[in-house]
C-alpha positions as CSV (number, residue, x, y, z in Angstrom):
1,X,13.6,-23.8,7.0
2,X,13.3,-21.9,10.3
3,X,11.5,-18.5,10.1
4,X,11.3,-15.6,12.5
5,X,8.5,-13.1,11.6
6,X,7.9,-9.9,13.5
7,X,6.8,-6.3,12.8
8,X,4.0,-3.8,13.0
9,X,2.5,-4.8,9.7
10,X,0.4,-7.6,11.1
11,X,-1.7,-7.8,8.0
12,X,1.1,-8.7,5.6
13,X,2.7,-11.0,8.2
14,X,-0.5,-13.0,8.5
15,X,-0.9,-13.2,4.7
16,X,2.7,-14.5,4.5
17,X,1.9,-17.3,7.0
18,X,-1.3,-18.1,5.2
19,X,0.6,-18.4,1.9
20,X,3.2,-20.8,3.4
21,X,0.4,-22.9,5.0
22,X,-1.5,-23.0,1.7
23,X,1.6,-24.1,-0.2
24,X,2.3,-26.8,2.4
25,X,-1.3,-28.1,2.3
26,X,-1.0,-28.6,-1.4
27,X,1.7,-31.2,-0.7
28,X,-0.1,-32.5,2.4
29,X,-3.9,-32.3,1.8
30,X,-4.6,-34.3,4.9
31,X,-3.0,-31.6,7.1
32,X,-1.5,-34.3,9.3
33,X,1.9,-32.8,9.0
34,X,0.8,-29.3,10.1
35,X,1.2,-28.4,13.8
36,X,0.1,-25.1,15.3
37,X,1.3,-24.6,18.9
38,X,-1.2,-23.2,21.4
39,X,-1.1,-20.0,23.4
40,X,1.2,-21.3,26.1
41,X,3.9,-23.3,24.2
42,X,6.9,-24.6,26.2
43,X,10.3,-25.7,25.2
44,X,9.1,-29.3,25.8
45,X,6.1,-28.9,23.5
46,X,8.3,-27.2,20.9
47,X,10.8,-30.1,21.1
48,X,8.1,-32.7,20.6
49,X,6.5,-30.7,17.7
50,X,9.8,-30.5,15.7
51,X,11.1,-34.1,16.5
52,X,8.0,-36.2,16.2
53,X,8.1,-38.5,13.1
54,X,5.2,-38.1,10.8
55,X,3.8,-41.3,9.3
56,X,1.7,-39.4,6.7
57,X,4.4,-37.5,4.9
58,X,8.0,-36.6,5.1
59,X,7.6,-32.8,5.4
60,X,6.2,-31.1,8.5
61,X,5.2,-27.5,9.2
62,X,5.2,-26.1,12.7
63,X,3.8,-22.7,13.5
64,X,4.2,-20.9,16.9
65,X,2.7,-17.5,17.3
66,X,3.1,-17.2,21.1
67,X,6.4,-18.7,22.0
68,X,8.6,-15.6,21.6
69,X,6.0,-13.5,23.5
70,X,7.1,-15.0,26.8
71,X,9.0,-12.9,29.2
72,X,11.7,-15.4,30.0
73,X,13.3,-17.2,27.1
74,X,15.9,-19.9,27.7
75,X,18.0,-19.0,24.7
76,X,20.6,-21.8,25.2
77,X,18.0,-24.5,25.2
78,X,16.2,-22.9,22.3
79,X,19.4,-22.8,20.4
80,X,19.9,-26.5,20.9
81,X,16.4,-27.2,19.6
82,X,16.9,-25.0,16.5
83,X,20.2,-26.9,15.8
84,X,18.4,-30.2,16.0
85,X,15.6,-29.4,13.5
86,X,15.9,-31.5,10.4
87,X,15.5,-30.4,6.8
88,X,12.1,-32.1,6.7
89,X,10.7,-29.6,9.2
90,X,9.7,-26.0,8.5
91,X,8.9,-23.9,11.5
92,X,7.6,-20.4,11.8
93,X,8.1,-18.3,15.0
94,X,6.1,-15.1,15.3
95,X,7.4,-12.4,17.7
96,X,5.2,-9.6,18.9
97,X,5.1,-6.2,17.2
98,X,8.3,-4.2,17.3
99,X,10.5,-7.1,18.4
100,X,14.0,-5.7,19.4
101,X,15.7,-8.6,21.2
102,X,19.0,-8.6,19.3
103,X,20.1,-11.9,20.8
104,X,17.0,-13.7,19.6
105,X,17.2,-12.1,16.2
106,X,20.8,-13.0,15.8
107,X,20.1,-16.6,16.9
108,X,17.4,-17.0,14.2
109,X,19.6,-15.2,11.7
110,X,22.2,-17.9,12.3
111,X,19.9,-20.8,12.0
112,X,17.2,-19.6,9.5
113,X,15.5,-16.6,8.0
114,X,14.4,-13.4,9.7
115,X,11.7,-11.2,8.2
116,X,10.5,-7.9,9.6
117,X,7.2,-6.6,8.4
118,X,7.4,-2.8,8.6
119,X,4.4,-0.6,8.3
120,X,4.0,0.9,4.8
121,X,5.2,4.5,4.2
122,X,2.6,6.9,2.7
123,X,3.8,6.6,-0.9
124,X,3.9,2.8,-0.5
125,X,0.4,2.7,1.0
126,X,-1.1,4.4,-2.1
127,X,0.4,1.8,-4.4
128,X,-0.8,-1.0,-2.0
129,X,-4.4,0.4,-2.1
130,X,-4.4,0.6,-5.9
131,X,-3.0,-2.9,-6.3
132,X,-5.5,-4.3,-3.7
133,X,-8.5,-2.7,-5.5
134,X,-7.3,-3.8,-8.9
135,X,-6.6,-7.4,-7.7
136,X,-10.3,-7.6,-7.0
137,X,-11.3,-6.5,-10.5
138,X,-12.2,-2.9,-9.5
139,X,-10.8,0.6,-10.1
140,X,-10.1,3.6,-7.9
141,X,-9.2,7.2,-8.7
142,X,-6.0,8.8,-7.4
143,X,-7.9,11.3,-5.2
144,X,-9.8,8.4,-3.7
145,X,-6.6,6.5,-3.0
146,X,-5.2,9.6,-1.2
147,X,-8.4,10.0,0.9
148,X,-8.6,6.4,1.8
149,X,-4.9,6.3,2.8
150,X,-5.4,9.4,5.0
151,X,-8.4,7.8,6.7
152,X,-6.9,4.4,7.4
153,X,-3.2,5.2,7.7
154,X,-0.9,2.1,7.7
155,X,-3.6,-0.1,9.2
156,X,-3.9,-2.6,6.3
157,X,-6.6,-4.7,8.1
158,X,-8.8,-1.6,8.1
159,X,-7.8,-0.6,4.6
160,X,-8.6,-4.1,3.4
161,X,-12.0,-4.0,5.0
162,X,-12.8,-0.6,3.7
163,X,-11.9,-1.6,0.2
164,X,-14.2,-4.6,0.4
165,X,-17.0,-2.3,1.6
166,X,-16.3,0.2,-1.2
167,X,-16.2,-2.5,-3.9
168,X,-19.4,-4.0,-2.6
169,X,-21.1,-0.6,-2.7
170,X,-20.1,0.1,-6.3
171,X,-21.2,-3.4,-7.4
172,X,-24.6,-2.8,-5.7
173,X,-25.0,0.5,-7.5
174,X,-24.1,-1.2,-10.8
175,X,-26.7,-3.9,-10.2
176,X,-29.4,-1.3,-9.3
177,X,-28.7,0.6,-12.5
178,X,-28.5,-2.5,-14.6
179,X,-24.8,-1.8,-15.4
180,X,-23.5,-5.3,-14.9
181,X,-20.1,-5.8,-16.3
182,X,-19.2,-2.2,-16.0
183,X,-16.5,-1.5,-13.4
184,X,-17.2,2.0,-12.2
185,X,-14.3,3.6,-10.3
186,X,-14.3,4.2,-6.6
187,X,-14.2,8.0,-6.2
188,X,-13.2,10.4,-3.5
189,X,-16.9,11.0,-2.9
190,X,-17.5,7.3,-2.3
191,X,-14.7,7.2,0.3
192,X,-16.0,10.3,2.1
193,X,-19.5,8.8,2.1
194,X,-18.6,5.3,3.3
195,X,-15.3,5.4,5.1
196,X,-15.5,6.7,8.6
197,X,-12.6,8.9,9.8
198,X,-14.6,9.6,12.9
199,X,-12.1,8.0,15.3
200,X,-9.1,9.9,13.8
201,X,-11.0,13.2,13.7
202,X,-12.2,12.7,17.3
203,X,-8.7,12.0,18.4
204,X,-7.5,15.3,16.9
205,X,-10.5,17.1,18.5
206,X,-9.7,15.3,21.8
207,X,-6.1,16.5,21.7
208,X,-7.3,20.1,20.9
209,X,-9.6,19.9,23.9
210,X,-6.8,18.9,26.2
211,X,-4.7,21.8,24.9
212,X,-7.5,24.2,25.8
213,X,-7.9,22.4,29.2
214,X,-11.6,21.9,28.1
215,X,-12.4,18.8,30.1
216,X,-16.1,18.9,29.3
217,X,-15.4,18.7,25.5
218,X,-12.7,16.1,25.9
219,X,-15.0,13.9,28.0
220,X,-17.8,14.4,25.5
221,X,-15.5,13.3,22.6
222,X,-14.3,10.3,24.7
223,X,-17.9,9.3,25.4
224,X,-18.8,9.6,21.7
225,X,-16.0,7.3,20.7
226,X,-17.0,4.7,23.2
227,X,-20.7,4.9,22.2
228,X,-19.6,4.5,18.6
229,X,-18.2,1.1,19.6
230,X,-14.5,1.9,19.8
231,X,-12.7,-0.1,22.5
232,X,-11.0,2.0,25.3
233,X,-7.7,0.3,24.6
234,X,-7.9,1.3,20.9
235,X,-8.7,4.9,21.9
236,X,-5.8,5.0,24.2
237,X,-3.5,3.6,21.5
238,X,-4.6,6.3,19.1
239,X,-4.0,9.0,21.7
240,X,-0.6,7.6,22.4
241,X,0.1,7.5,18.7
242,X,-0.8,11.1,18.3
243,X,1.0,12.3,21.4
244,X,4.2,10.6,20.1
245,X,3.7,12.3,16.8
246,X,3.4,15.7,18.5
247,X,6.6,15.1,20.4
248,X,8.5,14.1,17.3
249,X,7.1,16.9,15.1
250,X,7.7,19.6,17.7
251,X,11.3,18.4,18.2
252,X,11.9,18.5,14.4
253,X,10.2,21.9,14.1
254,X,12.4,23.3,16.8
255,X,15.4,22.2,14.7
256,X,14.2,24.1,11.7
257,X,13.0,21.0,9.7
258,X,10.5,21.7,7.0
259,X,7.1,20.0,6.7
260,X,8.2,18.0,3.7
261,X,11.3,16.8,5.5
262,X,9.2,15.9,8.5
263,X,7.0,13.7,6.3
264,X,10.1,12.1,4.8
265,X,11.8,11.5,8.2
266,X,8.8,10.2,10.1
267,X,7.0,8.3,7.2
268,X,3.7,9.8,8.6
269,X,0.9,10.6,6.2
270,X,1.0,14.3,5.1
271,X,-2.4,14.8,6.6
272,X,-1.2,13.6,10.0
273,X,1.9,15.8,9.8
274,X,-0.1,18.8,8.9
275,X,-2.5,18.3,11.8
276,X,0.4,17.5,14.1
277,X,2.3,20.7,13.2
278,X,-0.8,22.8,14.0
279,X,-1.5,21.0,17.3
280,X,2.1,21.0,18.5
281,X,2.0,24.8,18.6
282,X,-0.6,24.5,21.4
283,X,1.8,22.7,23.8
284,X,5.2,23.2,25.2
285,X,7.7,20.3,24.9
286,X,7.5,19.9,28.7
287,X,3.7,19.6,28.5
288,X,3.9,17.0,25.8
289,X,6.4,15.0,27.8
290,X,4.2,15.1,30.9
291,X,1.1,14.0,28.9
292,X,3.1,11.2,27.3
293,X,4.2,10.0,30.8
294,X,0.5,10.1,32.0
295,X,-0.5,8.1,29.0
296,X,2.1,5.5,29.9
297,X,0.8,5.3,33.5
298,X,-2.8,4.9,32.2
299,X,-1.7,2.1,29.9
300,X,0.0,0.3,32.8
301,X,-3.0,0.8,35.1
302,X,-5.4,-0.7,32.4
303,X,-3.1,-3.6,31.5
304,X,-2.4,-4.6,35.1
305,X,-6.1,-4.3,36.0
306,X,-5.5,-1.5,38.5
307,X,-8.1,0.7,36.9
308,X,-11.1,0.0,34.7
309,X,-10.3,1.2,31.1
310,X,-13.1,3.9,30.8
311,X,-12.3,5.3,34.2
312,X,-8.6,5.4,33.4
313,X,-9.2,7.5,30.4
314,X,-11.6,9.8,32.3
315,X,-9.0,10.3,35.1
316,X,-6.4,11.0,32.4
317,X,-8.6,13.9,31.1
318,X,-9.2,15.2,34.6
319,X,-5.5,15.2,35.5
320,X,-4.3,16.8,32.2
321,X,-7.1,19.5,32.5
322,X,-6.3,20.2,36.1
323,X,-9.5,18.9,37.7
324,X,-9.1,17.6,41.2
325,X,-11.4,15.2,43.0
326,X,-12.9,14.0,39.7
327,X,-16.1,12.0,40.0
328,X,-18.4,10.6,37.3
């Protein structure tokens, strides 16, 4: 079977691959039939991987997580390779994020199976959190589910890590209190105590500071996030995410769409929509478009190495807040 996996829900995608690998290794414990292509796979390496005869078992599993991330894909040659793959070979291709190349998707749809891993919607996220907690033999209250979902959003890697931390905390309390065997529920208070929403809250505060043209406060919040260990690229990603939310929300509001309908149409968490509605009133549509363009330019400057990440964010603040000749 030929698979094409892509989508924003990287957590579920990785779990899917891990499950396929685990099932394969049950049939091939030696792992000799498993091939994972490196970071720079070529058509030649791909051809060798799918055509080499295995002397240790009839089935083979080939995994390529970088091939479709290349800028130039020779589709005709790739099509020939896909057509040549025997039934004894399973191959998984992983495309980056929001993969939209219709020709590639159609090609894989013709020769195999295409699976898109879409980020969970708010109501799906709540069920996922509940199921994840219960799968580990623990319990969680509905208010705690809502709070955790608001803090982590659709980032299932973070939600998974926070759930592990919360369960460990509850188990530790039970041990200290000699309550072994009792599965105390994770409460909203536990989530507030242990799960940090600092980055999200600072992003909202950061956007508020930009609206007020308060460069001093915006730079202070930026510095706080970096000191807390957040990577500059992650911070920029969160700012871009919220700027995009503001553009979408403001456009829908101008069309007379209600808050509940905005939640439904955008699939954003109600908490994020509520904050975005309030913040969108502090900007004109033209200002938001200008900020979004500046964010795009900052992203390009960082990724191409033109500007050091921290400086790029500082210059972004200075430009939006109208500060000329900015210096550290």
